[in-house]
N, C-alpha and C positions, 0 to 999 in steps of 0.2 A: 504494500500500500504506500502510495506516495504521500509525502507531507510537504507542507509549505513552510519555508523559513519564516522565523518570527523576528521581525524588526522591532526596535524599541517601541514604536507606536502601537504595533500589534500586541506587544507584551501587555499593554494596558487593556486591550480587548480581551485577552485571555483571562485576566483577573476580573474584568467586568463580566465576562461570560460565566466564570465560576461563581461570581456574586449572584448573577441572574439564576443560575442553577440552585444556589442555596435558597433563594426566595421561592422557587418552585417547591422545594422540600418543606420550607416553613409553612407555606399556605396549605399544603396537604396535611401536615401535622396538626395545624390549628383547625382546619375544616373537619377533620376526622372526629373531633370532639365537639362539633357544632359551635366552635369559638367560645365555649364556656370558660376555658382556661382554668379548670379546676374540677372537682368531683361533681358528679351528677347523682341524683337519687337512685338508689338501687333498683327501684321498680322501672325506671326509665332505661337503665343500662341493661337489665335482664331481658327485656322484651325483644331485644335484637340479637341476643347471644347465640341463637340457633340458626340464623340465616347465613347464606353464603357470603354476602357482602361484609358482614362483621367478621366472619371467620377468616376471610381473605385479608381484611385490614389488620386483624390481630397478628397474623403471621408476617405478612408483607411489611406492615408498619413496624412491627417489633424488630425485624431484621434490618430494614433499609431506611426507616424514617425516624422513629422515636429516639430521641437523644442523640441524633447524628447531625442535625442541621443547625441547631443553636450553636453547636461546636464549630461547624464550618463557618457560620456567620461570624462567630467570635474570632476565629483564625483570620478571616479577611479584615476584621477591624484592626487587629494587631499588625497585619501586613500593610494596610493603608497607612497606619501611623509610621511604620518603618520607611515606606516609600517617601512620604512627606519629609521625614527626618533626614534621610540621606540625599534627597534632591534639593534641599533648601540651599540658599546661597550661603557661602562661608561667613559672610559678615552679618547674617541674620541672627542676631543675638536674642531676638524676641520670640523665636519659634516656640520654645517650651511654655512661656507664659501665655502665648496666644493659643496654643493647643489646650492648655488648662482652661482657658476661657471658653473654648469650643466645648469642652466637656461639661462645663457649668450650663451652657445653653442646651446641650443634649439632655442633661438631667431634667431641665424644666420641660423640654419637649416630651420626654419620657413620662414625667409626672402627669401632664395633661392627657397623654395617651392612656396611662394606667387608669385614670378615673373614668375613662370610657371603656377600656378593655384591659382587664387586670393581668393579662399575659405579657404585657410590655416588657421588653428587655433593654430599651434605650436608657431608662433611668439607672439600671444596673451598670450599663456601660459607662454612664457618666460618672459613677463612683469608682468602679474598678479601673478606669482609665488612669486615675491618679497613681494607683499602685503599679500599673504597667510602666509609667514614666520613670519610676524609681529604678527600673532595670535597664533603661535605655543606654547606659554606659557600662553595664555589667559585662564581665568577660563571658565567653561562650560557655565555659565550665559552670559558672554561677547561673547563667541563663538556663542551662540544661538541667541543673539541679532543681530550679524553680519550675521548669516545664514538667518534668516527671513527677515532682512532688504534688503539683496541683492537678495535672491532667489525670493521673491515676487515683485521684481522690484520697490521697494518703491521710489528710486530716481526719476524714470520716473513718478510714480504716483503723487509725490509731484509737480514735474514740470508741469504736465498736469493740476493738480488741481489749481495751481496758475495761469496758463495760462487761465483756464476757468473763473476765477474771474476777469480777466483784461478786459477793454473795447475792443470790437472787432474792428479790423482794417477794414478800408473801403474795402468792397468786390471788387475783381478784375472785371473789365469789361469783357464781353464775348471775346472781341478782345485780351485783355491782357492775359486771361486764355488760349486762343488758342495759342498765341505766346509761353507761358511758356510750354504748353503741347507738342507743335511741337519741341521745343528745347530739351526737355527731350527725346522724341521719337527719334530724330536724334542722340543724344549722345548714346542712347541704341542701335540703329541700327549700328552705327560705331563700338562700342565695340564688339557687337555680330558678325558682319561680319569679323572683324579682327581675332577673335577666330576661327570662322568656316572656313575662307578661307585664312587667312593671313599666312605670312612666320614666321619662328621661331623668328627672331629679332623683327618683328612687334608684336607678341604675348608678348614677354618680355617687350617691351616698353609700350604696352597698360596696362598690369597688373601692371607695376610700377606706371603708372599714376593713376590707380584705388585704390592706397593706401588711397587716400583721401575719395573716395566713401566708402571704407570698414570701415574706422575710423568713418565717419559720421553715417553709418548704425549701428555700434556697440554701439555708444553712444545714438543715437536717439531712437533706439529700446530698449535699456537697456540690450542687450545681454551680454555686457561686465560685468555688475553688476551681472547678473544671473550666469554667468560662475564663478565669484569669490565666489558667495554664495554656489555653488556646490563644489568648492574646499574646503570650510570651513566645509560643511557637511561631505565630505570624511575624512577630518582631524579629526572631532569629532568621526565618526564611527571607524576610526582606533585607536583613543585614547581609546575608550571604548572596543576595541578588540571583536566586535560582530562576526567577522569571525573566531575567535579562538574558538575551541570546539563548532562547529556550532550547534550541536544537543541541546546544553544547551540553545540556543537562538532561537530555531525554533518557539516557541510559539509567541515570539515578532515579528519575521518575518511574521508569518501568520496573526497576527493582523494588521500589517502595510499593508500587501497585500490586505486584505479584506476592510479595511478602504479606501485605495487608489482606489480600484475598485468602491466602492460606491460613493465616491466623484467624480471620473471621469465620472461615469454614469450620475449623476445629472447634471453636467456641460454640458456634450455632449447633453443630452436630452433638456436642456434649449436652447442651440444654435440651435438645429434642430427644436424645436418648434417655435423659433423666425423666423427662415428662412422659414419654411413651411407656417407660417401665414403672411409672408411678413410684419412683425412688425418693421423691422429695419428702414424703411423710415419714420415712424411716431414718432420715438424717438427723444428727444432733443439731441443736439450735445454733451452735457456733459456726456451722457450715454456711449459714447465711452470710457471714463475713466473706467467705470465699466467693459466693455467688455475686456479692456486691463488687468485689474486685474484678471478677471476670466480666461483669457488665460494663465496668469502666474501661476495661481492656478492649472489649468489643466495640464500644463507642469510639475509642481511639483508632482502632484498626479500620473501621468503616469510614471514619472521617479522613484518615490518611488515604484510603482508597479513592475517595472523591477528590481530595486535593491533588492526587497524582494522576488518577485515571481520566477525570473530566478534561483537564488541559491537554492530555495526550489525544483524547477523542476530538476535541475542538480544534486541534492543530492539523487534523487531516484535511486535505483539500476538499474532499467530498462532504465535509462537515462545516464548510464555510457558512452555509445558510443558517445552521444551528448556532454557530458562534455569533452571527449577526443578530439573531433573535434574542439569545440569552444576554448578550452584552448590552443591548439597547435597554433591557429591563434593569440590568446591573448598574448602568450609568445613573439611573434614578433610584438607587437602592433604598434610600431613606423614604422618598415619596411613595414608592411601591410597597414598602413594608407597612407604612401607615395606611395606605389605601386598602390593603388587604383587610385590615381591621374594620375600616369604614364599611366595606362591602359585607364582611361577615356579620357585623352588627345589624345592618339593614336586613339581611336574609334571616338571621337566626334569633334576633332579640325582639322583645315585645314592642320596642319603639319602631320596629320595622315590620317584617312579615311574621315574626314569632315562630319560625319553623324548627327551632331546636327540639330535638327528640322526636321529630315526626318521621324520619327515615333513617336507614342504617348507614354505617360508615362507608360502605361501597359507593352509595349515591353521593355522600359527602366528598369523597375523592374526586368524583366527576365534577362536582361544583367547584372544588378547588382548582382543577385543571382549567375549567372554563374561566375562572377568575384570572388565572395566570395568562391565558391567551388574550383576554381583554387587556391586561396590562401591557402585553407586547404591542398591540395596536395603538393603545393610548400613548405609550412611550415613544413609538415611532412618530406619531402625529405631533406630539409635544416637542420633541428634540429636533424636528425639522423646522420649527419656528423659534425655539428658544435655546439658549446656551446651557441652562441648567434646569433640572426638575424644580418644581415650585418650592419644595421643602429644602432642597439643596441650596437654592438661591437664598431662601430665608436664613438658613444656618450660616451661609457664607457672609451675607450682609450683616447679620448680628455679630459675627466674629470680628469683622473689621469696623463695625459701628458706622457703616456707610453702605448705601444702596449700591449693589453691584450691577454691571451691565447684564441685561436679561435677554432682550430680543436679538435674534441673529440679523446681521445687516443684509 
């Protein structure tokens, strides 16, 4: 198969193409759960568990989607920081303060986004970005220690290991457990019903209240650490300039792709074997720590597969059309990320059509694909007339405290 050489200008297209691909995965992940971005009542979830669409999404999403695209998006955020850092002018002493200001603006964009859709990640980026900056002059050795420590979710591994060695608390009685479960289910139903049927002010208030739920989830699951780890991986890749003169690094990308495929296959085969043999029930409690580590390793392997395999695919001459479509969405990454939430809210929330919980995850995937196709056409139309996406222009203008040129001449 022939490939096309990648010039510096096209290098940006590859990164934009990878960003566009990440947005496709993100919209599928969010659409699968009706854009609820949290738990749904057990009765709603159970009514779809025996149909083909949900079975397909459980397996396909579990292997290829869930936990793999927020990591890819985070990698690209770190990579973008590195590109800006190493392409700045030598006498630009204000880059770091300016980037910190950009993070503050991003945090406020994320806050506004969160009170409309609580799955927002921009506010988290606005905070974690300051920690990424601390590593921008670190040696490769220190950077890799940070990458592995955070990506493999070592903080949670340490916490769970310590917890497993402590004396077990007295188990809850059946009555106590039922009270706790009923309380959680009631809170879940309240939140879900407000999103599905509530008014605009009710949605805003509920999402604001769910800040605590979101923070608890980020720290208890370790997602916040994994996100920072992928920031640092993007920073390292940008520092090493692997996307510069892409053809010179293709052999490395191919090795990473095949190793990540092999590792992913082994981990998935292990999980499927354990599930098929119904071995989970007979394992000791501490084995859950091993499963948590393997899941982090699978997310890393699949993300590396996307980071290496998608640019190799998009670099093929026969895939120029796909590169063009994905990169046009990626160039408006911030706008399209927020637009997905707007459309999702209109379709699934009570302030729109209120269709959450009305059909299975298979149909949700089709809706997500339709949303992404719409973003391709919209991005093409917009960028044929304007230099930046609307949110990119707003972010840039706020960064420099000056309106930036917008319309193409």
